[in-house]
C-alpha positions in Angstrom: 76.7 149.3 99.4 80.2 148.7 98.3 80.2 146.2 95.5 84.0 145.8 95.4 85.4 142.3 95.1 87.7 141.5 98.0 90.6 139.3 96.8 92.7 137.2 99.1 96.3 138.3 99.4 98.5 136.5 96.9 100.8 134.0 98.4 104.2 134.1 96.8 105.9 131.8 99.3 108.5 129.4 98.0 106.6 126.5 99.5 103.5 127.3 97.4 105.7 127.7 94.3 107.2 124.2 94.7 103.9 122.5 95.4 103.2 122.6 99.1 104.0 120.5 102.1 102.2 117.3 100.9 104.1 117.4 97.6 107.5 117.9 99.2 106.9 115.2 101.8 105.8 112.8 99.0 108.9 113.5 96.9 111.2 113.0 99.9 109.6 109.6 100.8 109.9 108.5 97.1 113.5 109.5 96.9 114.4 107.9 100.2 112.6 104.7 99.3 114.3 104.6 95.9 117.7 104.9 97.6 116.9 102.1 100.0 115.7 99.8 97.2 118.8 100.7 95.1 121.1 99.7 97.9 119.1 96.5 98.6 118.0 97.6 102.1 114.4 97.0 101.3 112.7 94.5 99.0 111.0 95.5 95.7 107.7 94.5 97.1 108.1 96.9 100.0 109.1 99.6 97.6 106.0 99.2 95.5 103.7 99.1 98.5 105.3 102.3 99.9 105.1 104.1 96.5 101.4 103.1 96.0 100.6 104.3 99.6 102.4 107.6 99.2 100.7 108.4 95.9 97.3 107.3 97.3 97.7 109.4 100.3 98.8 112.4 98.2 95.8 112.1 95.9 93.4 111.6 98.9 94.8 114.6 100.6 94.3 116.8 97.6 90.7 115.6 97.1 89.9 116.2 100.8 91.5 119.6 100.7 89.5 120.6 97.6 86.2 119.5 99.1 86.6 121.7 102.1 
C-alpha cells in the first residue's frame, strides 16, 4: 500500500488572504453602518443593533463552518 499523505492543494487566492467572504461582508456592513450613523441617517440604537447582529452572525458562521 502507498502510505503517502495526500495534502490538499494550497489556496493562495486573495480572498483567502484577506479573510474570506464572511469577513469582507462583515467589514463592508460595519463601514456602511458607521457612515450612516456619522451622517445622522440612522440612530445610535440602530447602529448598535446592526453591529451586534453582524458580529454575532460572523461568529456563528465560523462556529458552524468549523463543526462541519
